[in-house]
C-alpha positions as CSV (number, residue, x, y, z in Angstrom):
1,X,3.5,-25.8,10.2
2,X,5.9,-25.0,8.1
3,X,7.4,-28.6,7.6
4,X,3.8,-29.1,6.6
5,X,3.2,-26.0,4.2
6,X,6.6,-24.8,3.4
7,X,8.2,-21.9,3.7
8,X,6.6,-20.3,0.4
9,X,2.9,-21.5,1.2
10,X,3.3,-20.7,5.4
11,X,4.0,-16.6,3.9
12,X,1.0,-17.4,0.7
13,X,-1.5,-17.5,4.1
14,X,-0.2,-15.0,6.0
15,X,-0.6,-12.2,2.7
16,X,-3.7,-14.3,2.1
17,X,-5.3,-13.7,5.9
18,X,-4.1,-9.9,6.0
19,X,-5.3,-9.2,2.7
20,X,-9.0,-11.0,3.1
21,X,-9.3,-8.1,6.7
22,X,-7.8,-5.5,4.0
23,X,-10.4,-6.0,1.4
24,X,-13.6,-6.0,4.3
25,X,-11.6,-2.8,5.4
26,X,-11.9,-1.5,1.9
27,X,-15.5,-2.4,1.2
28,X,-17.1,-2.5,4.7
29,X,-15.1,0.5,6.4
30,X,-14.8,2.4,2.9
31,X,-11.0,2.6,3.5
32,X,-9.8,4.3,0.4
33,X,-6.5,6.2,-0.8
34,X,-8.2,8.4,-3.3
35,X,-11.5,8.1,-1.4
36,X,-10.3,10.2,1.3
37,X,-7.9,13.0,-0.6
38,X,-11.4,13.3,-2.5
39,X,-13.4,13.9,0.5
40,X,-10.9,15.9,2.1
41,X,-10.4,18.1,-0.3
42,X,-13.9,18.6,-2.1
43,X,-16.3,16.8,0.9
44,X,-15.1,19.1,3.4
45,X,-15.1,16.0,5.5
46,X,-11.7,14.6,6.9
47,X,-12.6,11.2,8.5
48,X,-11.6,9.0,6.0
49,X,-8.2,11.3,6.2
50,X,-7.7,11.2,9.9
51,X,-8.9,6.7,9.5
52,X,-5.7,6.6,7.0
53,X,-3.4,8.7,10.1
54,X,-5.1,5.8,12.4
55,X,-4.3,2.9,10.3
56,X,-0.1,5.1,10.2
57,X,-0.1,5.2,14.0
58,X,-1.0,2.1,14.6
59,X,1.3,0.4,12.5
60,X,3.4,2.5,13.8
61,X,3.5,1.3,17.6
62,X,2.5,-2.0,17.1
63,X,5.6,-2.7,14.1
64,X,8.0,-1.2,17.0
65,X,6.9,-3.1,19.4
66,X,7.7,-6.0,17.7
67,X,11.0,-4.6,17.2
68,X,11.1,-3.9,20.4
69,X,10.4,-7.8,21.2
70,X,12.1,-9.6,18.5
71,X,9.8,-10.1,16.6
72,X,10.8,-8.1,13.7
73,X,14.3,-6.6,12.9
74,X,13.2,-3.3,11.1
75,X,16.3,-3.1,9.4
76,X,16.6,-6.2,7.4
77,X,12.5,-4.7,5.9
78,X,13.3,-3.1,1.7
79,X,12.5,0.2,2.6
80,X,15.0,0.4,5.7
81,X,18.0,-1.5,3.4
82,X,17.6,0.5,0.2
83,X,19.5,3.7,-0.2
84,X,16.8,6.6,-0.2
85,X,16.0,8.8,-3.9
86,X,14.6,11.5,-2.7
87,X,13.7,12.2,-6.7
88,X,12.1,8.4,-7.3
89,X,10.0,8.9,-3.6
90,X,8.9,12.8,-5.2
91,X,8.5,12.3,-9.1
92,X,7.3,8.3,-8.7
93,X,4.5,9.8,-6.0
94,X,3.4,12.2,-7.9
95,X,3.0,9.9,-10.8
96,X,1.3,7.6,-9.1
97,X,-1.2,10.0,-7.0
98,X,-1.9,11.8,-10.8
99,X,-2.5,8.1,-12.3
100,X,-4.5,7.4,-9.3
101,X,-6.9,10.1,-9.7
102,X,-6.8,9.3,-13.5
103,X,-7.8,6.0,-12.8
104,X,-10.5,6.8,-9.9
105,X,-8.6,4.0,-7.7
106,X,-5.3,3.1,-6.6
107,X,-3.9,-0.6,-6.9
108,X,-5.5,-1.7,-3.6
109,X,-8.9,0.3,-4.4
110,X,-9.4,-1.4,-7.9
111,X,-8.7,-4.7,-6.4
112,X,-11.2,-3.8,-3.4
113,X,-13.9,-2.7,-6.5
114,X,-12.7,-5.9,-8.4
115,X,-13.7,-7.9,-5.6
116,X,-16.9,-5.8,-5.6
117,X,-18.0,-6.8,-9.3
118,X,-16.2,-3.7,-11.4
119,X,-15.1,-5.7,-14.5
120,X,-13.5,-1.4,-15.8
121,X,-11.3,-2.1,-12.3
122,X,-10.2,-5.2,-13.2
123,X,-8.5,-3.8,-16.5
124,X,-7.3,-0.7,-14.3
125,X,-5.6,-4.3,-11.8
126,X,-4.4,-6.1,-15.0
127,X,-2.4,-2.3,-16.8
128,X,-1.3,-1.3,-13.7
129,X,0.4,-4.9,-12.9
130,X,1.9,-4.9,-16.4
131,X,2.9,-1.4,-16.7
132,X,4.8,-1.7,-13.0
133,X,6.7,-5.1,-14.4
134,X,7.6,-3.3,-18.0
135,X,10.1,-0.6,-15.7
136,X,10.8,-3.0,-13.2
137,X,12.3,-6.0,-14.8
138,X,10.8,-5.1,-18.3
139,X,12.4,-3.5,-21.7
140,X,12.6,0.2,-19.5
141,X,14.4,-1.2,-16.0
142,X,17.9,-0.1,-17.4
143,X,16.5,3.6,-18.2
144,X,15.2,3.5,-14.6
145,X,17.9,2.4,-12.9
146,X,19.4,5.0,-14.4
147,X,17.5,7.7,-14.0
148,X,17.0,6.5,-10.7
149,X,20.1,4.7,-9.3
150,X,18.9,1.7,-6.9
151,X,21.2,0.7,-3.9
152,X,20.5,-2.0,-1.7
153,X,22.3,-2.9,1.7
154,X,22.8,0.8,3.2
155,X,25.5,1.5,5.5
156,X,22.5,2.8,8.1
157,X,19.5,1.7,7.9
158,X,17.1,4.3,6.0
159,X,14.9,5.3,9.3
160,X,14.4,7.8,12.0
161,X,13.8,4.8,14.8
162,X,17.6,3.6,13.7
163,X,18.9,7.1,13.4
164,X,18.0,7.9,17.1
165,X,19.2,4.6,18.3
166,X,22.6,5.4,16.1
167,X,23.3,8.9,16.9
168,X,21.3,9.8,20.1
169,X,20.6,6.2,21.8
170,X,16.9,6.6,22.0
171,X,15.6,3.0,22.2
172,X,13.2,2.9,18.9
173,X,10.5,1.1,20.9
174,X,10.6,4.8,22.4
175,X,10.5,6.7,19.0
176,X,7.8,4.3,17.6
177,X,5.4,4.9,20.5
178,X,6.2,8.2,20.5
179,X,5.4,9.1,16.9
180,X,2.9,6.5,16.4
181,X,0.9,8.2,19.2
182,X,1.3,11.8,18.1
183,X,-0.6,10.5,15.0
184,X,-3.4,8.8,16.7
185,X,-4.0,11.8,18.8
186,X,-4.5,14.0,16.1
187,X,-6.6,11.7,14.0
188,X,-8.8,11.0,17.2
189,X,-9.0,15.3,18.1
190,X,-11.7,15.3,16.1
191,X,-15.2,14.7,17.7
192,X,-16.9,13.6,14.3
193,X,-14.1,11.0,14.0
194,X,-14.3,10.1,17.3
195,X,-17.9,9.8,17.0
196,X,-17.6,7.6,13.9
197,X,-16.4,3.8,15.6
198,X,-16.8,2.0,12.1
199,X,-13.8,4.8,11.0
200,X,-12.1,4.1,14.1
201,X,-12.0,0.3,14.1
202,X,-11.1,-0.3,10.4
203,X,-8.2,2.6,10.9
204,X,-6.6,0.1,13.9
205,X,-7.2,-2.8,11.9
206,X,-5.9,-2.2,8.5
207,X,-2.8,-0.7,10.6
208,X,-2.9,-4.1,12.4
209,X,-2.5,-5.6,9.5
210,X,0.6,-4.2,8.3
211,X,1.8,-5.6,11.1
212,X,0.8,-8.9,10.6
213,X,2.3,-9.0,7.3
214,X,5.9,-8.0,8.9
215,X,6.0,-10.3,12.2
216,X,4.8,-13.4,9.5
217,X,7.5,-13.1,7.0
218,X,10.1,-12.4,9.6
219,X,9.0,-15.4,11.5
220,X,9.0,-17.5,8.2
221,X,12.5,-16.6,7.2
222,X,13.9,-17.0,11.0
223,X,12.1,-20.2,11.6
224,X,12.5,-22.1,8.2
225,X,15.5,-23.0,6.1
226,X,15.1,-21.4,3.0
227,X,15.3,-17.9,2.2
228,X,11.8,-15.7,2.4
229,X,11.9,-11.7,2.4
230,X,10.4,-10.0,5.2
231,X,7.5,-8.1,3.3
232,X,4.1,-6.7,4.5
233,X,1.2,-5.9,2.2
234,X,1.4,-2.9,-1.3
235,X,-0.4,-3.0,-4.7
236,X,1.6,-2.2,-7.4
237,X,4.6,-5.2,-7.9
238,X,2.7,-7.7,-6.0
239,X,-0.1,-7.3,-8.6
240,X,2.7,-8.0,-11.4
241,X,3.4,-10.7,-9.3
242,X,0.3,-12.4,-9.1
243,X,-0.1,-12.1,-13.2
244,X,2.8,-13.6,-13.6
245,X,2.5,-17.0,-11.3
246,X,-1.2,-17.3,-12.9
247,X,0.4,-17.4,-16.0
248,X,3.8,-19.4,-14.8
249,X,2.0,-21.2,-11.6
250,X,4.0,-24.8,-12.5
251,X,7.3,-23.5,-12.7
252,X,6.7,-20.6,-9.8
253,X,6.3,-20.7,-6.5
254,X,3.3,-18.5,-4.2
255,X,4.3,-16.4,-2.3
256,X,3.4,-13.4,0.1
257,X,2.3,-11.1,-2.3
258,X,0.5,-13.1,-4.0
259,X,-1.9,-14.7,-1.2
260,X,-1.8,-10.4,-0.6
261,X,-3.6,-9.5,-3.8
262,X,-6.1,-12.6,-4.4
263,X,-7.5,-12.3,-0.5
264,X,-8.0,-8.7,-0.8
265,X,-10.3,-9.6,-4.2
266,X,-12.1,-12.5,-1.8
267,X,-12.2,-10.0,1.3
268,X,-13.9,-7.9,-1.0
269,X,-16.1,-9.8,-3.0
270,X,-17.0,-11.4,0.9
271,X,-17.8,-7.3,2.2
272,X,-19.3,-6.8,-0.7
273,X,-21.9,-9.6,-0.4
274,X,-22.4,-8.8,3.4
275,X,-23.5,-5.2,2.4
276,X,-25.8,-6.6,-0.5
277,X,-23.6,-4.5,-2.7
278,X,-22.1,-7.0,-5.2
279,X,-22.8,-6.0,-8.6
280,X,-21.7,-6.6,-12.2
281,X,-20.6,-3.1,-13.6
282,X,-18.9,-2.1,-16.8
283,X,-17.8,0.9,-18.7
284,X,-20.2,2.6,-21.2
285,X,-17.8,5.9,-21.8
286,X,-15.1,4.7,-23.9
287,X,-13.6,8.0,-22.8
288,X,-13.6,7.2,-19.4
289,X,-11.9,4.1,-20.0
290,X,-9.3,5.7,-22.0
291,X,-8.8,7.7,-19.1
292,X,-8.5,4.9,-16.2
293,X,-6.3,2.4,-18.8
294,X,-4.1,6.0,-19.3
295,X,-4.1,6.9,-15.1
296,X,-3.2,2.8,-14.1
297,X,-0.4,2.6,-16.7
298,X,0.6,6.0,-15.0
299,X,0.7,4.4,-11.9
300,X,2.3,1.3,-12.4
301,X,5.9,2.6,-13.0
302,X,5.1,5.9,-10.6
303,X,4.8,3.0,-7.7
304,X,8.0,1.2,-8.8
305,X,10.0,4.5,-9.1
306,X,8.8,5.4,-5.1
307,X,9.1,1.5,-4.5
308,X,6.0,1.4,-3.1
309,X,2.1,2.6,-3.7
310,X,-0.1,4.6,-1.4
311,X,-0.3,1.5,0.9
312,X,3.5,0.6,0.2
313,X,4.6,3.3,1.4
314,X,1.7,5.2,3.0
315,X,1.5,3.0,5.5
316,X,3.9,-0.3,4.8
317,X,7.3,2.3,4.9
318,X,5.6,4.5,7.5
319,X,5.2,1.8,9.9
320,X,9.4,1.2,9.9
321,X,9.4,4.9,10.0
322,X,11.1,5.0,6.6
323,X,13.0,8.8,5.3
324,X,10.9,8.0,2.3
325,X,7.3,7.5,3.7
326,X,6.4,11.4,4.3
327,X,8.2,12.6,1.6
328,X,6.1,10.1,-0.8
329,X,2.4,10.1,0.6
330,X,2.7,14.3,0.4
331,X,3.8,13.4,-3.7
332,X,1.0,11.1,-3.6
333,X,-1.3,13.8,-2.5
334,X,-0.4,16.8,-4.5
335,X,-0.2,13.9,-7.6
336,X,-4.3,12.9,-6.5
337,X,-5.2,16.8,-5.9
338,X,-3.8,17.9,-9.2
339,X,-5.2,15.3,-11.1
340,X,-8.8,15.5,-9.1
341,X,-8.4,19.4,-9.9
342,X,-8.3,18.6,-13.5
343,X,-10.6,16.0,-13.7
344,X,-13.2,17.9,-11.9
345,X,-12.4,21.4,-13.4
346,X,-12.6,19.6,-16.8
347,X,-16.4,18.9,-16.4
348,X,-16.8,22.6,-15.9
349,X,-18.9,24.5,-18.5
350,X,-17.1,27.1,-20.2
351,X,-18.9,30.7,-19.9
């Protein structure tokens, strides 16, 4: 396949396939970061949060089994190769979560809603992608590096599995099975969740989609002749990559990121039509549109500072047990909780 398609196109197809699955999970399985947090905080329903935990547990076990069978080198992934900056994780996570609440969606959720015909999400996607690039490689890139230094090529992989292996001789596969298994047990310990096969199925599928990205791009990198990055699904900088490719396709190459972003939109569109939910929507309230634009403009830089979004850090980095994952995820949760509280209390009339 590599000989006919080339490394970049093959990686794109791998990203496209996983993206379609994630788009279907969002529209059919209602897999959504902000929705899970909002249900938990204000709806007394933790099923979607447990669904997220199940996806994390499955991704951890899948990735560590892949590492134990030489289908993936965890140390070569960006989350483990880059020196962890806790301040970036906390500040970026809080920014991302708060912006997500204002926008009503994360990048992944906005792509999924766009696939369902929501034109407001198109604006969120554009603003988030551009704002991410603005601080990643644009005018504020030097300020970002000065405030939150970036250092790649860490002397030791920045992850729990590799630490336990180096310091105590614990096989990474054992660590992955134990940690991932415990997270799955916690997710399934609720009887209401166990009686919801839809949540269990799509949560598991999302975790496997993350694994497919790691294993697929690692295979391309090891089998092909050109240097291809080892990556999986994330939706902040990849949205900017997709916009950039759309403007410079004649002098640029496809990538896993572009395939992933387009795949989510296609999968969400298919899922919407299958459920009869597809309909064109626009924003009728200028104040709502302003709030969503501001939220998207905060989310993009936040994801760059945190080195990942709710999917990138919340599942992908978790899958390799990166130190940054739980800290960033908690910061995103806190930022979203603050933003939701502000929005909800803002609608309570004064006494």
